[in-house]
N, C-alpha and C positions, 0 to 999 in steps of 0.2 A: 533696267537695273532697279531692283526693289529697294525699299526704304533704307534698311540698315546698310546695304552696300553703297547706296548713293551718299549717305551721310559719311561713311568711312572715306570714300573717294574724295568728296569735297573737302573734308578736313585736311587730308594729306596734301592735296593740290593747292589749297590756300597757303599752307606753310611753305610749299615748294616755290610758289609764284615769285616772291621777292628774290629768292636765290637764283631762279632762272633768269629773272630780269637783270640781276647784277652780273650774270655770266657773259653778257654781250655776245661777241662772236663765238665764244666757247659753247653757246647754247646748242649749236649744231652737233658738236661732239657729245654733249650730254644726251641729246635726243638719240643719237646713234647707239649709245650704250643702253639707254632705256628700251629701245626697239629690240636690241639684241637680247635683253632679258626677257622680253615678251616672247621672242622666237624660242628661247630656251624652254619656257613654260609650255608653249604650244606643242613643242616636240616631245615633252615628257609629262605624261599624265601622272606618274608617280611623284614627280617633283611638285606639280601643282597641288596634288592632294596633301603632300607634306606641309606645304605652306598654308593651306586653307583648312586643315583638320582642326575643328573647334576643341578637340580634346588635348591637343598638343600645346605645351606651354609657350607663351608668346616669346619669352627670352630664348627658347630653343630655336624658334623660327628666325628670330633676328640673328642669332649666331650662325645658323645655316646660311642665311642670305649673305652675311659678311664673309663667310668662308668661300662660298661659291663665286661671289662677285668681287673678290678681294682686289682684282686688278683694275676694277672700274674706278672712276673718279669718286672720291669720298662723298660728294654731293649726290651722286646717283645712288650710291650704297645706302645713304640715309633715306632717300625716298623709297627704295625697295624695302628696306627694313621697316619703315613706318607702315607701308602697305601690307606686308605679310603678317604683321602683328595685329592687324585690324580684323574685325569679324565680317564675314562675307555671307550673304544669303545664297550665293551660288559661286562655285569655284571659278568659273569663267570670268566673273566680275573682277577678280584680281588682275587677270591678264588685260582686260579691257581698260582698267584704271591705269595700269602701267603704260599702255598705248596712249591714253589721254595725256599722261604726264610727258611723254615724248613730244606730242603735238604742242602741248603748252610750252615746252622748252624752245621749240622752233619759233612759235609766235611771239613769245616773250623776247627772244633774241631779235626778231624783226622790229618789235616795238622799241627796244632799247637802242637800236641802230637808226631809228627814225624812218623805217621803210615799211611799216605795217600796212599802211594804206595802199602802197604799191603791190605788196604781196596779195592783199585782198582782191585788188582789181585784176591782177594776173590770174588768180585762182578762178575768178568769175569768167575770164576770157577762155581759160582752159575748159571750163564746164561748157561754154557755148561751142567751142570747137568740137568737143565730144558729141554734143547734140547734133551739130551740123554734119559731122563726118562719122557715120556709123561704122565704116570700115576701120577707122582708127580706134573707135570705142571697142570694137570686137577684138582687135589685135591686142590692145592694152588690157582688156578684161578677160582674155581667154584663159580659163582655169586649166585647160588641158595642156597649155604651154608652160614651160619652166619659167620661174620668176625672173631668172637672168635674161631670158629671151624677151620677155615683156619689157623689162627695164632697158634692154638694148634698143627696142623700138622707140621708147620714150626718149632715150638719149639722142637718137637721131632727129627726133621731132622738136625737142624742147630745150635741151641743155645749151647754155650759152645765150638763150633768147629771153630768159626770165631770171629774176633774182635767185640766188643760190638757195634761199629759204623756200621759195615757191617750188623750186625743183625738188628739194628734199622732201617736202610735204607730199607732193604728187607721186614721187618715186616710191615713197613708203607704201602708199595705197595701191600702187601698181604691183610692187614686189610681194606684198603680204596683205592681200585683201581681207583675210580673216573672216571669210563668210559674207562679206558685204559686197554689193555691186559697186563697180567703180564710179559710176555717175553719182550715185547716192553718197558715196564716200567723199567725192570732191565737193559736192554741195554742202556736206557737213563741215568741210574745211572752210568754205566761204562763210558759213554761219558762225563758226568758231572765231574766225578773224574779225567779223563784224561785232560779235559780242565782246571781244576783247577791247574794241574801240568804243564799247557801250552804244552800239548802234543796232537798230533793226534793219534787216535786209529787205529792200523793195526790188522785186524783179519786174522790169518793164519791157514789153515787146512793142515795137513801133515800126512803121514803114520806113522812117528815116530817123537818124540819130537826133537826140534832144540836145539843144544848146545848153551851155552852162547855166544861163539864166532860167531856162525851162526846168532843168534838174533842180536848181535851188528852189524855184517856186513850188514844184511838186513835193519836194522834201518838206517844205514849210507847211503845205496843206495837209500832208499825211501826219506830220508831227502834231498839228492841232487836233487831228482826228484820233490819233493813237496815244498821244501824250508821251512820245518817245522820239529821240533823234533818229534820223533815217539815213541809210546808205542806199542810194539809188543806183542800181545796176541796169544798164540798158542793152538790150539785144535788138539788132536791126533785122527785120524780116519783111522784105518787100511784098510777100504774099498776104500780109494783113491789109493791104490797100490803103488804109487810113485809120485814124484814131489810135488808141493805145490800149494795151492789155496790162493791167497792174496786178501783181500778186504780192501780198504781205502775209507771210506764213501760209496758212491753209485757205486764206480768203482771196478770191479772185474777182476783179472788176474788169469785165471785158467790154470795151467800147469800140472795138474795131469794126470796120465795114464788113469784113467777112463774118463776124459774129452776128451783126445785125441782119445781113442777108440770110444767114442760116436760120435765124429766128423767124424771119418773114416766111421763109419756105415752110418751116414747121407749122406756122399758123395757117398758111394756105392749104396745106395737106390736111390740116384739121385734127 
């Protein structure tokens, strides 16, 4: 998303944030309506063009939004109206920003209910399950299958086993990938949840799980290094043999036995 679009998105979402936070449990319904608006724009190129035409008066766009989405919650209509009256570098940026508003509504709901850390941890576990079970990833990310079919698979696997907000977030990415790969989309949700808690995400792979004390110690060390509070997510992989692999953003520190053996082999081969 280019500069002008990013500025427009951020401005509207900042204004919507306290509204979404105050919505509590209703945040799930607000998100559903925002996602429905995204789907409407994705289905209709002419509607998207009408909302993003720079030559069209902003008040006309707001009136059109109010008319088309009159049955929606007034809080949702306000967000849509604010977004359609903004200037966009690319038309698709409007739809993407509406999608982001829906995700914000769900995460704000989780935070207001005191379960945001639970949702973040569950999202991370979903990501690890997708990595570990490629057949599940293929079934949930199969673009050739209907969205209802993919969600049916997800329902069998996940519904009732995680918080309702976690399920709603993942179900949205499964039902409407919008050009994104599922694994990347789920990782984006993990990052969004951590950012809402003002934390950086640290992905750790180790042969055995880390104790609470070890996680706290690692978070403290990394905070000193990066100057930011850390959320440590640990994935257990017996194949690493020993040591740990740490990833913060694009930076990877690999201290596993497997990595060291591979490095030794490379040096021997020359």
